[in-house]
One Martini backbone bead per residue (centre of mass of N, CA, C, O) as a GRO file, in nm:
protein
  193
    1UNK     BB    1   0.092   0.039   0.025
    2UNK     BB    2   0.076   0.352  -0.032
    3UNK     BB    3   0.082   0.666   0.083
    4UNK     BB    4  -0.167   0.771  -0.074
    5UNK     BB    5  -0.361   0.550   0.021
    6UNK     BB    6  -0.336   0.637   0.325
    7UNK     BB    7  -0.429   0.944   0.298
    8UNK     BB    8  -0.682   0.852   0.174
    9UNK     BB    9  -1.032   0.845   0.291
   10UNK     BB   10  -1.148   0.691   0.072
   11UNK     BB   11  -1.314   0.407  -0.051
   12UNK     BB   12  -1.230   0.476  -0.370
   13UNK     BB   13  -0.911   0.473  -0.425
   14UNK     BB   14  -0.844   0.316  -0.684
   15UNK     BB   15  -1.020   0.481  -0.881
   16UNK     BB   16  -0.906   0.758  -0.823
   17UNK     BB   17  -0.604   0.697  -0.885
   18UNK     BB   18  -0.654   0.598  -1.172
   19UNK     BB   19  -0.777   0.862  -1.291
   20UNK     BB   20  -0.540   1.043  -1.219
   21UNK     BB   21  -0.315   0.875  -1.370
   22UNK     BB   22  -0.442   0.891  -1.651
   23UNK     BB   23  -0.452   1.202  -1.673
   24UNK     BB   24  -0.142   1.270  -1.599
   25UNK     BB   25  -0.020   1.219  -1.885
   26UNK     BB   26  -0.152   1.510  -1.991
   27UNK     BB   27  -0.027   1.642  -1.742
   28UNK     BB   28   0.098   1.806  -1.492
   29UNK     BB   29   0.241   1.787  -1.181
   30UNK     BB   30   0.067   2.015  -1.060
   31UNK     BB   31  -0.206   1.879  -1.122
   32UNK     BB   32  -0.163   1.616  -0.968
   33UNK     BB   33  -0.118   1.743  -0.682
   34UNK     BB   34  -0.385   1.898  -0.679
   35UNK     BB   35  -0.562   1.641  -0.685
   36UNK     BB   36  -0.459   1.518  -0.424
   37UNK     BB   37  -0.527   1.744  -0.234
   38UNK     BB   38  -0.830   1.755  -0.305
   39UNK     BB   39  -0.892   1.463  -0.219
   40UNK     BB   40  -0.810   1.496   0.075
   41UNK     BB   41  -0.998   1.736   0.144
   42UNK     BB   42  -1.268   1.606   0.065
   43UNK     BB   43  -1.240   1.338   0.225
   44UNK     BB   44  -1.209   1.478   0.502
   45UNK     BB   45  -1.472   1.630   0.509
   46UNK     BB   46  -1.654   1.377   0.488
   47UNK     BB   47  -1.545   1.229   0.743
   48UNK     BB   48  -1.611   1.459   0.949
   49UNK     BB   49  -1.921   1.466   0.887
   50UNK     BB   50  -1.963   1.156   0.961
   51UNK     BB   51  -1.736   1.198   1.222
   52UNK     BB   52  -1.747   1.428   1.470
   53UNK     BB   53  -1.636   1.281   1.728
   54UNK     BB   54  -1.363   1.203   1.605
   55UNK     BB   55  -1.276   1.495   1.557
   56UNK     BB   56  -1.292   1.583   1.852
   57UNK     BB   57  -1.090   1.376   1.955
   58UNK     BB   58  -0.850   1.473   1.784
   59UNK     BB   59  -0.825   1.744   1.922
   60UNK     BB   60  -0.779   1.631   2.203
   61UNK     BB   61  -0.521   1.475   2.130
   62UNK     BB   62  -0.360   1.726   2.044
   63UNK     BB   63  -0.370   1.877   2.306
   64UNK     BB   64  -0.254   1.654   2.495
   65UNK     BB   65   0.015   1.637   2.352
   66UNK     BB   66   0.106   1.922   2.405
   67UNK     BB   67   0.104   1.904   2.711
   68UNK     BB   68   0.311   1.669   2.738
   69UNK     BB   69   0.540   1.822   2.587
   70UNK     BB   70   0.526   2.120   2.740
   71UNK     BB   71   0.552   2.062   3.047
   72UNK     BB   72   0.883   1.996   3.051
   73UNK     BB   73   1.017   2.243   2.908
   74UNK     BB   74   1.121   2.440   3.138
   75UNK     BB   75   1.320   2.234   3.262
   76UNK     BB   76   1.483   2.185   3.002
   77UNK     BB   77   1.564   2.482   2.959
   78UNK     BB   78   1.741   2.505   3.211
   79UNK     BB   79   1.943   2.289   3.130
   80UNK     BB   80   2.027   2.418   2.862
   81UNK     BB   81   2.130   2.682   2.987
   82UNK     BB   82   2.352   2.556   3.162
   83UNK     BB   83   2.501   2.401   2.927
   84UNK     BB   84   2.539   2.677   2.742
   85UNK     BB   85   2.694   2.878   2.960
   86UNK     BB   86   2.953   2.671   3.064
   87UNK     BB   87   2.907   2.514   3.324
   88UNK     BB   88   2.760   2.255   3.358
   89UNK     BB   89   2.822   1.899   3.403
   90UNK     BB   90   2.874   1.619   3.599
   91UNK     BB   91   2.912   1.289   3.446
   92UNK     BB   92   3.101   1.154   3.611
   93UNK     BB   93   3.397   1.196   3.421
   94UNK     BB   94   3.214   1.409   3.269
   95UNK     BB   95   3.179   1.709   3.079
   96UNK     BB   96   2.871   1.872   3.028
   97UNK     BB   97   2.796   2.042   2.720
   98UNK     BB   98   2.698   2.316   2.513
   99UNK     BB   99   2.645   2.515   2.287
  100UNK     BB  100   2.585   2.856   2.308
  101UNK     BB  101   2.319   2.830   2.089
  102UNK     BB  102   2.115   2.621   2.213
  103UNK     BB  103   1.916   2.811   2.365
  104UNK     BB  104   1.798   2.953   2.113
  105UNK     BB  105   1.677   2.668   1.967
  106UNK     BB  106   1.497   2.502   2.164
  107UNK     BB  107   1.209   2.618   2.144
  108UNK     BB  108   1.171   2.555   1.839
  109UNK     BB  109   1.210   2.251   1.862
  110UNK     BB  110   0.978   2.192   2.058
  111UNK     BB  111   0.755   2.306   1.886
  112UNK     BB  112   0.787   2.118   1.640
  113UNK     BB  113   0.771   1.850   1.789
  114UNK     BB  114   0.496   1.889   1.923
  115UNK     BB  115   0.324   1.919   1.656
  116UNK     BB  116   0.417   1.658   1.523
  117UNK     BB  117   0.319   1.474   1.755
  118UNK     BB  118   0.018   1.546   1.726
  119UNK     BB  119  -0.014   1.428   1.439
  120UNK     BB  120   0.088   1.145   1.495
  121UNK     BB  121  -0.120   1.070   1.714
  122UNK     BB  122  -0.377   1.103   1.547
  123UNK     BB  123  -0.300   0.895   1.326
  124UNK     BB  124  -0.280   0.654   1.531
  125UNK     BB  125  -0.568   0.663   1.644
  126UNK     BB  126  -0.690   0.720   1.331
  127UNK     BB  127  -0.621   0.498   1.102
  128UNK     BB  128  -0.887   0.451   0.920
  129UNK     BB  129  -0.878   0.777   0.814
  130UNK     BB  130  -0.609   0.863   0.790
  131UNK     BB  131  -0.594   1.228   0.775
  132UNK     BB  132  -0.882   1.330   0.831
  133UNK     BB  133  -0.866   1.386   1.153
  134UNK     BB  134  -0.631   1.610   1.124
  135UNK     BB  135  -0.767   1.864   0.993
  136UNK     BB  136  -0.901   2.007   1.235
  137UNK     BB  137  -0.639   2.055   1.384
  138UNK     BB  138  -0.488   2.209   1.160
  139UNK     BB  139  -0.698   2.443   1.151
  140UNK     BB  140  -0.660   2.529   1.446
  141UNK     BB  141  -0.355   2.591   1.409
  142UNK     BB  142  -0.402   2.825   1.202
  143UNK     BB  143  -0.496   3.038   1.413
  144UNK     BB  144  -0.224   3.111   1.536
  145UNK     BB  145  -0.093   3.263   1.296
  146UNK     BB  146  -0.319   3.477   1.276
  147UNK     BB  147  -0.272   3.595   1.556
  148UNK     BB  148   0.024   3.674   1.515
  149UNK     BB  149  -0.009   3.853   1.275
  150UNK     BB  150  -0.204   4.060   1.390
  151UNK     BB  151  -0.023   4.134   1.631
  152UNK     BB  152   0.222   4.228   1.456
  153UNK     BB  153   0.064   4.446   1.281
  154UNK     BB  154  -0.074   4.607   1.517
  155UNK     BB  155   0.045   4.642   1.804
  156UNK     BB  156  -0.156   4.840   1.943
  157UNK     BB  157  -0.098   5.087   1.718
  158UNK     BB  158   0.195   5.038   1.699
  159UNK     BB  159   0.483   5.044   1.556
  160UNK     BB  160   0.700   4.804   1.431
  161UNK     BB  161   0.996   4.625   1.484
  162UNK     BB  162   1.186   4.421   1.292
  163UNK     BB  163   1.295   4.145   1.442
  164UNK     BB  164   1.420   3.844   1.480
  165UNK     BB  165   1.206   3.729   1.689
  166UNK     BB  166   0.955   3.816   1.534
  167UNK     BB  167   1.008   3.677   1.264
  168UNK     BB  168   1.055   3.395   1.391
  169UNK     BB  169   0.774   3.367   1.523
  170UNK     BB  170   0.607   3.390   1.264
  171UNK     BB  171   0.741   3.157   1.107
  172UNK     BB  172   0.687   2.941   1.320
  173UNK     BB  173   0.370   2.973   1.315
  174UNK     BB  174   0.334   2.909   1.006
  175UNK     BB  175   0.459   2.604   1.035
  176UNK     BB  176   0.273   2.430   1.216
  177UNK     BB  177   0.073   2.288   1.018
  178UNK     BB  178   0.299   2.137   0.866
  179UNK     BB  179   0.391   1.967   1.109
  180UNK     BB  180   0.130   1.822   1.158
  181UNK     BB  181   0.109   1.685   0.884
  182UNK     BB  182   0.384   1.544   0.883
  183UNK     BB  183   0.325   1.378   1.143
  184UNK     BB  184   0.079   1.237   1.015
  185UNK     BB  185   0.225   1.099   0.785
  186UNK     BB  186   0.407   0.923   0.966
  187UNK     BB  187   0.171   0.781   1.116
  188UNK     BB  188   0.057   0.646   0.856
  189UNK     BB  189   0.313   0.510   0.742
  190UNK     BB  190   0.354   0.320   1.022
  191UNK     BB  191   0.134   0.139   0.975
  192UNK     BB  192  -0.039  -0.149   0.978
  193UNK     BB  193  -0.152  -0.383   0.715
   0.00000   0.00000   0.00000
């Protein structure tokens, strides 16, 4: 079973992929992937409408996964700060330290891994539906970048100065739905057939 067959939530996957594959010989690769994305979107919409409680459960699983991932993050951040500021720890006969810039990148790494883990967990819990039940969570996660963009653009009426952390925060927030979907694709890919 190919990855596309696992991603598509439709019952008539073989017929749909056959029709798209047949037409793709006369069309561009852009058209082909557009059809695949449209099939995933329409199939996901139908599956969510048919099973609204499963979609609600998927959102709950996504939120719970984020809580589990982000709950120990402050303690880990303190450890990374100590290890990267040069003081470090002795572990047995070894002096353990991290590069000085590790503290700067740790929050972004935890953020990306947390949202990818939420997509992976939803796909693992709802295996029978492909990534259809992942889409409500991904759409909810899309609201976060919208909030961050509106906040960055308006900034309470004051003009903002674009600094590295502000631009990095906006870019990080814009990428979160993609990390959710990527995590879901890995969750679907590793299921047992």
